[in-house]
N, CA, C and O atoms as a Tinker XYZ file with bonds, in Angstrom:
   388  protein
     1  N     34.667000   10.759000  -33.529000    73     2
     2  CA    34.351000    9.600000  -32.735000    64     1     3
     3  C     34.781000    9.797000  -31.282000    63     2     4     5
     4  O     34.023000    9.502000  -30.358000    81     3
     5  N     36.020000   10.303000  -31.086000    73     3     6
     6  CA    36.512000   10.534000  -29.729000    64     5     7
     7  C     35.751000   11.671000  -29.070000    63     6     8     9
     8  O     35.499000   11.642000  -27.865000    81     7
     9  N     35.384000   12.674000  -29.864000    73     7    10
    10  CA    34.622000   13.802000  -29.320000    64     9    11
    11  C     33.236000   13.347000  -28.890000    63    10    12    13
    12  O     32.683000   13.850000  -27.913000    81    11
    13  N     32.678000   12.392000  -29.626000    73    11    14
    14  CA    31.361000   11.868000  -29.277000    64    13    15
    15  C     31.412000   11.125000  -27.944000    63    14    16    17
    16  O     30.497000   11.251000  -27.131000    81    15
    17  N     32.478000   10.348000  -27.712000    73    15    18
    18  CA    32.656000    9.645000  -26.447000    64    17    19
    19  C     32.830000   10.616000  -25.296000    63    18    20    21
    20  O     32.339000   10.370000  -24.195000    81    19
    21  N     33.528000   11.722000  -25.543000    73    19    22
    22  CA    33.718000   12.752000  -24.528000    64    21    23
    23  C     32.379000   13.380000  -24.166000    63    22    24    25
    24  O     32.099000   13.622000  -22.992000    81    23
    25  N     31.560000   13.640000  -25.164000    73    23    26
    26  CA    30.241000   14.237000  -24.929000    64    25    27
    27  C     29.352000   13.298000  -24.102000    63    26    28    29
    28  O     28.630000   13.749000  -23.213000    81    27
    29  N     29.406000   11.994000  -24.398000    73    27    30
    30  CA    28.626000   11.013000  -23.638000    64    29    31
    31  C     29.089000   10.968000  -22.188000    63    30    32    33
    32  O     28.265000   10.850000  -21.281000    81    31
    33  N     30.406000   11.061000  -21.957000    73    31    34
    34  CA    30.933000   11.046000  -20.591000    64    33    35
    35  C     30.478000   12.278000  -19.819000    63    34    36    37
    36  O     30.146000   12.193000  -18.636000    81    35
    37  N     30.467000   13.429000  -20.501000    73    35    38
    38  CA    29.998000   14.651000  -19.843000    64    37    39
    39  C     28.519000   14.539000  -19.496000    63    38    40    41
    40  O     28.094000   14.943000  -18.414000    81    39
    41  N     27.739000   13.989000  -20.420000    73    39    42
    42  CA    26.309000   13.815000  -20.178000    64    41    43
    43  C     26.083000   12.855000  -19.021000    63    42    44    45
    44  O     25.245000   13.102000  -18.154000    81    43
    45  N     26.829000   11.764000  -19.012000    73    43    46
    46  CA    26.709000   10.792000  -17.939000    64    45    47
    47  C     27.083000   11.415000  -16.601000    63    46    48    49
    48  O     26.409000   11.184000  -15.597000    81    47
    49  N     28.145000   12.198000  -16.584000    73    47    50
    50  CA    28.573000   12.857000  -15.348000    64    49    51
    51  C     27.525000   13.862000  -14.874000    63    50    52    53
    52  O     27.244000   13.957000  -13.679000    81    51
    53  N     26.950000   14.608000  -15.813000    73    51    54
    54  CA    25.931000   15.583000  -15.407000    64    53    55
    55  C     24.679000   14.880000  -14.896000    63    54    56    57
    56  O     24.043000   15.358000  -13.956000    81    55
    57  N     24.317000   13.749000  -15.502000    73    55    58
    58  CA    23.157000   12.992000  -15.023000    64    57    59
    59  C     23.412000   12.403000  -13.640000    63    58    60    61
    60  O     22.515000   12.375000  -12.797000    81    59
    61  N     24.632000   11.935000  -13.409000    73    59    62
    62  CA    24.966000   11.402000  -12.087000    64    61    63
    63  C     24.901000   12.495000  -11.028000    63    62    64    65
    64  O     24.387000   12.269000   -9.933000    81    63
    65  N     25.419000   13.679000  -11.348000    73    63    66
    66  CA    25.379000   14.773000  -10.369000    64    65    67
    67  C     23.939000   15.223000  -10.129000    63    66    68    69
    68  O     23.573000   15.563000   -9.004000    81    67
    69  N     23.123000   15.225000  -11.183000    73    67    70
    70  CA    21.714000   15.588000  -11.008000    64    69    71
    71  C     20.993000   14.563000  -10.132000    63    70    72    73
    72  O     20.175000   14.929000   -9.287000    81    71
    73  N     21.296000   13.284000  -10.334000    73    71    74
    74  CA    20.691000   12.235000   -9.514000    64    73    75
    75  C     21.095000   12.393000   -8.053000    63    74    76    77
    76  O     20.265000   12.232000   -7.157000    81    75
    77  N     22.357000   12.707000   -7.810000    73    75    78
    78  CA    22.823000   12.904000   -6.434000    64    77    79
    79  C     22.142000   14.104000   -5.782000    63    78    80    81
    80  O     21.772000   14.048000   -4.609000    81    79
    81  N     21.976000   15.186000   -6.536000    73    79    82
    82  CA    21.313000   16.362000   -5.960000    64    81    83
    83  C     19.846000   16.067000   -5.671000    63    82    84    85
    84  O     19.312000   16.527000   -4.662000    81    83
    85  N     19.185000   15.303000   -6.546000    73    83    86
    86  CA    17.793000   14.928000   -6.290000    64    85    87
    87  C     17.680000   14.019000   -5.069000    63    86    88    89
    88  O     16.736000   14.139000   -4.288000    81    87
    89  N     18.646000   13.107000   -4.903000    73    87    90
    90  CA    18.651000   12.242000   -3.722000    64    89    91
    91  C     18.791000   13.067000   -2.450000    63    90    92    93
    92  O     18.101000   12.811000   -1.463000    81    91
    93  N     19.681000   14.055000   -2.468000    73    91    94
    94  CA    19.876000   14.877000   -1.266000    64    93    95
    95  C     18.631000   15.710000   -0.972000    63    94    96    97
    96  O     18.267000   15.881000    0.192000    81    95
    97  N     17.970000   16.232000   -2.014000    73    95    98
    98  CA    16.728000   16.983000   -1.795000    64    97    99
    99  C     15.646000   16.089000   -1.209000    63    98   100   101
   100  O     14.900000   16.504000   -0.323000    81    99
   101  N     15.564000   14.858000   -1.709000    73    99   102
   102  CA    14.583000   13.908000   -1.194000    64   101   103
   103  C     14.849000   13.589000    0.271000    63   102   104   105
   104  O     13.914000   13.517000    1.068000    81   103
   105  N     16.109000   13.400000    0.630000    73   103   106
   106  CA    16.457000   13.130000    2.026000    64   105   107
   107  C     16.116000   14.319000    2.918000    63   106   108   109
   108  O     15.680000   14.131000    4.053000    81   107
   109  N     16.309000   15.536000    2.421000    73   107   110
   110  CA    15.951000   16.732000    3.191000    64   109   111
   111  C     14.446000   16.799000    3.424000    63   110   112   113
   112  O     14.006000   17.111000    4.530000    81   111
   113  N     13.655000   16.510000    2.397000    73   111   114
   114  CA    12.196000   16.529000    2.539000    64   113   115
   115  C     11.728000   15.448000    3.501000    63   114   116   117
   116  O     10.817000   15.674000    4.297000    81   115
   117  N     12.347000   14.275000    3.430000    73   115   118
   118  CA    11.998000   13.201000    4.365000    64   117   119
   119  C     12.345000   13.603000    5.795000    63   118   120   121
   120  O     11.599000   13.296000    6.725000    81   119
   121  N     13.464000   14.282000    5.972000    73   119   122
   122  CA    13.870000   14.725000    7.306000    64   121   123
   123  C     12.879000   15.742000    7.864000    63   122   124   125
   124  O     12.628000   15.761000    9.069000    81   123
   125  N     12.311000   16.592000    6.999000    73   123   126
   126  CA    11.308000   17.558000    7.460000    64   125   127
   127  C     10.060000   16.855000    7.970000    63   126   128   129
   128  O      9.464000   17.280000    8.960000    81   127
   129  N      9.665000   15.787000    7.299000    73   127   130
   130  CA     8.459000   15.059000    7.689000    64   129   131
   131  C      8.697000   14.147000    8.887000    63   130   132   133
   132  O      7.756000   13.795000    9.597000    81   131
   133  N      9.925000   13.774000    9.108000    73   131   134
   134  CA    10.266000   12.854000   10.195000    64   133   135
   135  C     10.543000   13.660000   11.468000    63   134   136   137
   136  O     11.680000   13.746000   11.932000    81   135
   137  N      9.486000   14.243000   12.015000    73   135   138
   138  CA     9.664000   15.111000   13.167000    64   137   139
   139  C      9.508000   14.387000   14.498000    63   138   140   141
   140  O      9.875000   14.932000   15.539000    81   139
   141  N      8.969000   13.168000   14.487000    73   139   142
   142  CA     8.768000   12.422000   15.726000    64   141   143
   143  C      8.936000   10.929000   15.430000    63   142   144   145
   144  O      8.633000   10.457000   14.335000    81   143
   145  N      9.422000   10.210000   16.424000    73   143   146
   146  CA     9.623000    8.770000   16.276000    64   145   147
   147  C      8.296000    8.035000   16.456000    63   146   148   149
   148  O      7.407000    8.505000   17.166000    81   147
   149  N      8.175000    6.894000   15.815000    73   147   150
   150  CA     6.946000    6.106000   15.872000    64   149   151
   151  C      6.622000    5.668000   17.298000    63   150   152   153
   152  O      5.461000    5.717000   17.706000    81   151
   153  N      7.617000    5.245000   18.053000    73   151   154
   154  CA     7.355000    4.782000   19.417000    64   153   155
   155  C      6.841000    5.914000   20.310000    63   154   156   157
   156  O      6.093000    5.658000   21.254000    81   155
   157  N      7.229000    7.160000   20.026000    73   155   158
   158  CA     6.716000    8.287000   20.804000    64   157   159
   159  C      5.230000    8.506000   20.525000    63   158   160   161
   160  O      4.464000    8.814000   21.437000    81   159
   161  N      4.832000    8.350000   19.287000    73   159   162
   162  CA     3.419000    8.486000   18.940000    64   161   163
   163  C      2.626000    7.326000   19.523000    63   162   164   165
   164  O      1.515000    7.520000   20.017000    81   163
   165  N      3.183000    6.127000   19.472000    73   163   166
   166  CA     2.493000    4.942000   19.965000    64   165   167
   167  C      2.265000    5.013000   21.472000    63   166   168   169
   168  O      1.290000    4.450000   21.969000    81   167
   169  N      3.135000    5.687000   22.201000    73   167   170
   170  CA     2.961000    5.812000   23.646000    64   169   171
   171  C      1.735000    6.646000   23.999000    63   170   172   173
   172  O      1.148000    6.457000   25.065000    81   171
   173  N      1.338000    7.569000   23.118000    73   171   174
   174  CA     0.204000    8.445000   23.398000    64   173   175
   175  C     -1.141000    7.829000   23.022000    63   174   176   177
   176  O     -2.186000    8.364000   23.393000    81   175
   177  N     -1.133000    6.724000   22.300000    73   175   178
   178  CA    -2.374000    6.094000   21.860000    64   177   179
   179  C     -2.958000    5.282000   23.004000    63   178   180   181
   180  O     -2.247000    4.533000   23.675000    81   179
   181  N     -4.264000    5.437000   23.220000    73   179   182
   182  CA    -4.922000    4.677000   24.280000    64   181   183
   183  C     -5.043000    3.215000   23.880000    63   182   184   185
   184  O     -5.225000    2.884000   22.708000    81   183
   185  N     -4.938000    2.350000   24.878000    73   183   186
   186  CA    -5.098000    0.920000   24.622000    64   185   187
   187  C     -6.564000    0.616000   24.337000    63   186   188   189
   188  O     -7.455000    1.212000   24.941000    81   187
   189  N     -6.807000   -0.297000   23.432000    73   187   190
   190  CA    -8.176000   -0.654000   23.077000    64   189   191
   191  C     -8.841000   -1.512000   24.134000    63   190   192   193
   192  O    -10.065000   -1.512000   24.267000    81   191
   193  N     -8.054000   -2.225000   24.865000    73   191   194
   194  CA    -8.635000   -3.144000   25.820000    64   193   195
   195  C     -9.025000   -4.429000   25.110000    63   194   196   197
   196  O     -8.680000   -4.648000   23.949000    81   195
   197  N     -9.740000   -5.260000   25.821000    73   195   198
   198  CA   -10.114000   -6.535000   25.243000    64   197   199
   199  C    -11.511000   -6.435000   24.654000    63   198   200   201
   200  O    -12.418000   -5.900000   25.292000    81   199
   201  N    -11.687000   -6.930000   23.480000    73   199   202
   202  CA   -13.005000   -6.943000   22.870000    64   201   203
   203  C    -13.208000   -8.281000   22.175000    63   202   204   205
   204  O    -12.259000   -8.941000   21.752000    81   203
   205  N    -14.452000   -8.650000   22.074000    73   203   206
   206  CA   -14.796000   -9.937000   21.486000    64   205   207
   207  C    -15.432000   -9.696000   20.124000    63   206   208   209
   208  O    -16.387000   -8.929000   19.998000    81   207
   209  N    -14.901000  -10.349000   19.126000    73   207   210
   210  CA   -15.477000  -10.244000   17.790000    64   209   211
   211  C    -16.407000  -11.428000   17.569000    63   210   212   213
   212  O    -16.048000  -12.577000   17.827000    81   211
   213  N    -17.602000  -11.127000   17.089000    73   211   214
   214  CA   -18.580000  -12.169000   16.829000    64   213   215
   215  C    -18.719000  -12.378000   15.329000    63   214   216   217
   216  O    -18.769000  -11.415000   14.564000    81   215
   217  N    -18.779000  -13.616000   14.915000    73   215   218
   218  CA   -19.025000  -13.911000   13.511000    64   217   219
   219  C    -20.506000  -13.724000   13.237000    63   218   220   221
   220  O    -21.343000  -14.380000   13.856000    81   219
   221  N    -20.828000  -12.844000   12.326000    73   219   222
   222  CA   -22.225000  -12.580000   11.971000    64   221   223
   223  C    -22.678000  -13.484000   10.837000    63   222   224   225
   224  O    -23.717000  -14.138000   10.922000    81   223
   225  N    -21.894000  -13.511000    9.790000    73   223   226
   226  CA   -22.181000  -14.366000    8.643000    64   225   227
   227  C    -20.859000  -14.855000    8.075000    63   226   228   229
   228  O    -19.846000  -14.160000    8.149000    81   227
   229  N    -20.876000  -16.033000    7.518000    73   227   230
   230  CA   -19.699000  -16.564000    6.861000    64   229   231
   231  C    -19.976000  -16.610000    5.368000    63   230   232   233
   232  O    -20.925000  -17.255000    4.919000    81   231
   233  N    -19.151000  -15.930000    4.614000    73   231   234
   234  CA   -19.298000  -15.922000    3.167000    64   233   235
   235  C    -18.479000  -17.075000    2.610000    63   234   236   237
   236  O    -17.263000  -17.128000    2.795000    81   235
   237  N    -19.141000  -17.992000    1.932000    73   235   238
   238  CA   -18.476000  -19.203000    1.449000    64   237   239
   239  C    -18.281000  -19.141000   -0.053000    63   238   240   241
   240  O    -18.972000  -18.401000   -0.754000    81   239
   241  N    -17.335000  -19.923000   -0.537000    73   239   242
   242  CA   -17.133000  -20.007000   -1.967000    64   241   243
   243  C    -15.691000  -20.193000   -2.382000    63   242   244   245
   244  O    -15.431000  -20.722000   -3.462000    81   243
   245  N    -14.749000  -19.776000   -1.562000    73   243   246
   246  CA   -13.343000  -19.936000   -1.917000    64   245   247
   247  C    -12.834000  -21.267000   -1.385000    63   246   248   249
   248  O    -13.218000  -21.705000   -0.301000    81   247
   249  N    -11.965000  -21.901000   -2.163000    73   247   250
   250  CA   -11.401000  -23.174000   -1.747000    64   249   251
   251  C    -10.069000  -23.037000   -1.037000    63   250   252   253
   252  O     -9.516000  -24.028000   -0.560000    81   251
   253  N     -9.545000  -21.817000   -0.959000    73   251   254
   254  CA    -8.246000  -21.596000   -0.343000    64   253   255
   255  C     -8.258000  -20.235000    0.353000    63   254   256   257
   256  O     -9.314000  -19.613000    0.471000    81   255
   257  N     -7.111000  -19.775000    0.810000    73   255   258
   258  CA    -7.022000  -18.508000    1.535000    64   257   259
   259  C     -7.470000  -17.339000    0.667000    63   258   260   261
   260  O     -7.184000  -17.291000   -0.529000    81   259
   261  N     -8.171000  -16.406000    1.283000    73   259   262
   262  CA    -8.580000  -15.186000    0.595000    64   261   263
   263  C     -7.391000  -14.231000    0.595000    63   262   264   265
   264  O     -6.820000  -13.938000    1.646000    81   263
   265  N     -7.023000  -13.748000   -0.589000    73   263   266
   266  CA    -5.872000  -12.853000   -0.712000    64   265   267
   267  C     -6.261000  -11.397000   -0.536000    63   266   268   269
   268  O     -5.557000  -10.642000    0.134000    81   267
   269  N     -7.383000  -10.994000   -1.135000    73   267   270
   270  CA    -7.807000   -9.611000   -0.985000    64   269   271
   271  C     -9.322000   -9.518000   -1.097000    63   270   272   273
   272  O     -9.979000  -10.388000   -1.667000    81   271
   273  N     -9.852000   -8.444000   -0.539000    73   271   274
   274  CA   -11.281000   -8.210000   -0.515000    64   273   275
   275  C    -11.492000   -6.710000   -0.522000    63   274   276   277
   276  O    -10.738000   -5.968000    0.108000    81   275
   277  N    -12.522000   -6.259000   -1.237000    73   275   278
   278  CA   -12.827000   -4.836000   -1.253000    64   277   279
   279  C    -14.300000   -4.648000   -1.550000    63   278   280   281
   280  O    -14.936000   -5.498000   -2.174000    81   279
   281  N    -14.836000   -3.526000   -1.096000    73   279   282
   282  CA   -16.223000   -3.176000   -1.355000    64   281   283
   283  C    -16.345000   -2.589000   -2.750000    63   282   284   285
   284  O    -15.443000   -1.893000   -3.216000    81   283
   285  N    -17.451000   -2.865000   -3.416000    73   283   286
   286  CA   -17.759000   -2.207000   -4.684000    64   285   287
   287  C    -18.189000   -0.780000   -4.382000    63   286   288   289
   288  O    -18.447000   -0.433000   -3.230000    81   287
   289  N    -18.266000    0.042000   -5.413000    73   287   290
   290  CA   -18.611000    1.449000   -5.212000    64   289   291
   291  C    -20.012000    1.637000   -4.645000    63   290   292   293
   292  O    -20.265000    2.618000   -3.946000    81   291
   293  N    -20.925000    0.716000   -4.932000    73   291   294
   294  CA   -22.297000    0.856000   -4.430000    64   293   295
   295  C    -22.444000    0.413000   -2.973000    63   294   296   297
   296  O    -23.525000    0.555000   -2.401000    81   295
   297  N    -21.401000   -0.110000   -2.372000    73   295   298
   298  CA   -21.356000   -0.536000   -0.965000    64   297   299
   299  C    -22.362000   -1.643000   -0.653000    63   298   300   301
   300  O    -22.694000   -1.860000    0.513000    81   299
   301  N    -22.842000   -2.333000   -1.657000    73   299   302
   302  CA   -23.768000   -3.445000   -1.446000    64   301   303
   303  C    -23.132000   -4.788000   -1.770000    63   302   304   305
   304  O    -23.643000   -5.838000   -1.381000    81   303
   305  N    -22.026000   -4.748000   -2.477000    73   303   306
   306  CA   -21.376000   -5.978000   -2.904000    64   305   307
   307  C    -19.913000   -5.970000   -2.486000    63   306   308   309
   308  O    -19.288000   -4.921000   -2.326000    81   307
   309  N    -19.392000   -7.179000   -2.316000    73   307   310
   310  CA   -17.993000   -7.377000   -1.954000    64   309   311
   311  C    -17.364000   -8.239000   -3.043000    63   310   312   313
   312  O    -17.952000   -9.237000   -3.462000    81   311
   313  N    -16.192000   -7.868000   -3.497000    73   311   314
   314  CA   -15.447000   -8.701000   -4.432000    64   313   315
   315  C    -14.221000   -9.233000   -3.697000    63   314   316   317
   316  O    -13.554000   -8.499000   -2.968000    81   315
   317  N    -13.932000  -10.524000   -3.900000    73   315   318
   318  CA   -12.791000  -11.128000   -3.221000    64   317   319
   319  C    -12.076000  -12.073000   -4.178000    63   318   320   321
   320  O    -12.671000  -12.587000   -5.126000    81   319
   321  N    -10.799000  -12.291000   -3.916000    73   319   322
   322  CA   -10.014000  -13.244000   -4.703000    64   321   323
   323  C     -9.209000  -14.108000   -3.749000    63   322   324   325
   324  O     -8.861000  -13.689000   -2.645000    81   323
   325  N     -8.918000  -15.330000   -4.198000    73   323   326
   326  CA    -8.212000  -16.248000   -3.314000    64   325   327
   327  C     -7.066000  -16.932000   -4.037000    63   326   328   329
   328  O     -6.865000  -16.752000   -5.238000    81   327
   329  N     -6.314000  -17.728000   -3.271000    73   327   330
   330  CA    -5.151000  -18.428000   -3.806000    64   329   331
   331  C     -5.533000  -19.486000   -4.831000    63   330   332   333
   332  O     -4.704000  -19.870000   -5.656000    81   331
   333  N     -6.763000  -19.958000   -4.795000    73   331   334
   334  CA    -7.164000  -20.975000   -5.765000    64   333   335
   335  C     -7.508000  -20.376000   -7.125000    63   334   336   337
   336  O     -7.910000  -21.103000   -8.034000    81   335
   337  N     -7.356000  -19.064000   -7.278000    73   335   338
   338  CA    -7.553000  -18.409000   -8.557000    64   337   339
   339  C     -8.972000  -17.966000   -8.828000    63   338   340   341
   340  O     -9.279000  -17.532000   -9.938000    81   339
   341  N     -9.842000  -18.063000   -7.842000    73   339   342
   342  CA   -11.234000  -17.659000   -8.052000    64   341   343
   343  C    -11.459000  -16.239000   -7.559000    63   342   344   345
   344  O    -10.831000  -15.781000   -6.605000    81   343
   345  N    -12.361000  -15.566000   -8.227000    73   343   346
   346  CA   -12.820000  -14.249000   -7.799000    64   345   347
   347  C    -14.318000  -14.344000   -7.607000    63   346   348   349
   348  O    -15.023000  -14.894000   -8.454000    81   347
   349  N    -14.808000  -13.815000   -6.505000    73   347   350
   350  CA   -16.233000  -13.885000   -6.208000    64   349   351
   351  C    -16.795000  -12.495000   -6.000000    63   350   352   353
   352  O    -16.144000  -11.621000   -5.428000    81   351
   353  N    -18.008000  -12.308000   -6.470000    73   351   354
   354  CA   -18.760000  -11.090000   -6.219000    64   353   355
   355  C    -19.903000  -11.490000   -5.302000    63   354   356   357
   356  O    -20.788000  -12.244000   -5.706000    81   355
   357  N    -19.892000  -10.998000   -4.081000    73   355   358
   358  CA   -20.842000  -11.417000   -3.055000    64   357   359
   359  C    -21.744000  -10.263000   -2.662000    63   358   360   361
   360  O    -21.296000   -9.121000   -2.564000    81   359
   361  N    -23.013000  -10.562000   -2.436000    73   359   362
   362  CA   -23.930000   -9.557000   -1.906000    64   361   363
   363  C    -23.672000   -9.417000   -0.420000    63   362   364   365
   364  O    -23.597000  -10.418000    0.293000    81   363
   365  N    -23.536000   -8.201000    0.054000    73   363   366
   366  CA   -23.278000   -7.982000    1.478000    64   365   367
   367  C    -24.568000   -7.792000    2.259000    63   366   368   369
   368  O    -24.551000   -7.794000    3.490000    81   367
   369  N    -25.686000   -7.628000    1.564000    73   367   370
   370  CA   -26.980000   -7.488000    2.230000    64   369   371
   371  C    -27.851000   -8.665000    1.842000    63   370   372   373
   372  O    -27.636000   -9.296000    0.807000    81   371
   373  N    -28.816000   -8.951000    2.662000    73   371   374
   374  CA   -29.743000  -10.036000    2.378000    64   373   375
   375  C    -30.826000   -9.503000    1.448000    63   374   376   377
   376  O    -31.585000   -8.621000    1.851000    81   375
   377  N    -30.928000  -10.006000    0.216000    73   375   378
   378  CA   -31.909000   -9.454000   -0.719000    64   377   379
   379  C    -33.348000   -9.740000   -0.316000    63   378   380   381
   380  O    -34.264000   -9.121000   -0.859000    81   379
   381  N    -33.575000  -10.661000    0.622000    73   379   382
   382  CA   -34.932000  -10.996000    1.041000    64   381   383
   383  C    -35.362000  -10.260000    2.296000    63   382   384   385
   384  O    -36.459000  -10.498000    2.803000    81   383
   385  N    -34.522000   -9.371000    2.807000    73   383   386
   386  CA   -34.899000   -8.582000    3.997000    64   385   387
   387  C    -35.873000   -7.500000    3.629000    63   386   388
   388  O    -36.304000   -6.736000    4.493000    81   387
């Protein structure tokens, strides 16, 4: 019984040391990828300037805020879901065109 407890402690200690070594390896890999600060990259990006967005069509059907939206694989339909619990499948093209 006491030997079994000793074995569990050794296993626990070895797992803790393995976890620590994996954490240090992960930090090293992250440090390799972190070669430049975000603000340095942002300084090199050109400003977009001012642009006006025009509403082309309004897709109606949700009674509350839309939570997510994505295109279907055929790129002709849009699926959306909202806070009111509804999911809609909408045609993105006019079928009568």
